[in-house]
N, C-alpha and C positions, 0 to 999 in steps of 0.2 A: 564542496560536496556535490557529487553527481549521482543521481539515482539511475541505476542500471535498468535495462529492459525488464529484468526479473521483477523489480519493484514496481515499475510502471504497469507491466502486464498484470501483476497481482491486484493492483487497484482497479484496472479495467475489468478483470474477472469478478471482483467483489461487487462492482457497480452492476455488471451484467446479471449476476445471480440475484441481486437485490431487485432489479427491474423485472425479473422473471420469477419472482418468488411465489407467484400464484400456482405454479406447477410444483408437483411433489419433489422429484429429483430431476436434474437437468443433465443429460449425457455429455460427456467430455467432447464428443464430436460436434454436438450442437453449439457448445460454448466456443470451441475452436473456430468453427465456421463463422459465427457471428463476429468474433473478435479478430479474425484473420491471424491467428497464432497457430503454429504447428502443434499438432496433438502431443507429440513427444515432449516438447518444451513446456507446454501447458500442463501436462501431467506432473512434471517435476515441481512446478509452482503449486499446483493443487495439493500435492503430497505434503508440502511444508505447511500449507494452510490447514489441512485436515489434522496433521500431527499436533498442531498447536491449538486445536479447538475452535478455529475460526469457521471451519466448514464441517459438514457431515458428508461423508462419502460412502456410497453403497455400491458394491460390485454386483454384476449379473444383470439379468433381464429386469427392466424397470429401474435399474440403478442409475447413479449419477451423483450430482453434488447439489447441496443447498446450504444456505447460511444457517449457522447454529443459533444466531441471535437476530434481533431486529437491526436494520441498517444504521440506526442512530446509536447503536452500542459499539460500533467499530470506529476507532479513530484512524485517520490516515497514518499518524505516527506509529501506532502499534503494528500496522500492516507493513510499513516500510522497514521498521526495525526488525521484523521477522525475516524479511527477504534480503535486507542490506546490512544488517548489523546496526550498531548505534550511529548517531549523527555526529559524534565527537569530531570537532574540527582539528584537533591535535591528538597525538597518540596518548599523551599523559592523562587525557580525560576519558579515554575509552573505557568501556564497561569492564574489561579484564585488565586494565592497566595497573602495573605495579606502582607503588608510591614513587614520585619523582624526587630524587635527592636535591634538586634545585628549586623545588616548589616554594620554599620559604623566601628565596631570593629572586624569584622570577617576577619581573616587572610586567610581563605580558600575560601571565596566567589569569588575572582578573578579567581581562578583555576576552580571552578565549572562553572562560566560564560564562560570561555574559552572553557571548555569541551562541554557545551551546544551549543555554537556557532559552534564548530567543527562538532558535530553530526548533527545539523540542516543543515549546509552547505553541509555535505556529502550526506545526503538523498535528499536534494533539488537539488543536482547536477546530479541526475539520473532521467530520464524520462521513461515512459512506452516504448517509441520508443527505448531507449538505451537498455532496458532489452530484447526487441524483438530480438536484434542483438546478444545477448549472446548465446553461445552454452550451452545446458543443461550440468550440472555438470557430468552426467553419460557419455556423449560424451568425455569430457576431461579426465575422469578416464580411459576410454577405450584406448584413445590415449597414455596416460602415461604408461599403462600396456603394450601396443604393443611395445613401445620404450625401455622398460626395459630389 
């Protein structure tokens, strides 16, 4: 499973909005500049998040975007599933998969099911609030270099 830029950017935007939630609504341009994402691409991602109730979007003067809930109410899994689809490692476990005629005889199905559960539980175990507490990777690399 590879998470596309859409999924990664959605997480970055959610963290950004959580970190700046003291403001009423944050304009698209401001988010795009801070995150170094093109406004057009960012707008498509924000549209998905608004349509699915993750964000509130207001048009016009004073408009912009803000979280619809507290950061600890958003799991990484729920955000990535919105932008990427499900995490299913094989097509027969996909959200819209038809029943597999070989499922009863499939020796690998239990392994794929266990992997699917593992991945979903991993991403659902992190919230936006958890990610806000993380140090940026560049800070960790600087610390490691200083101790070397």
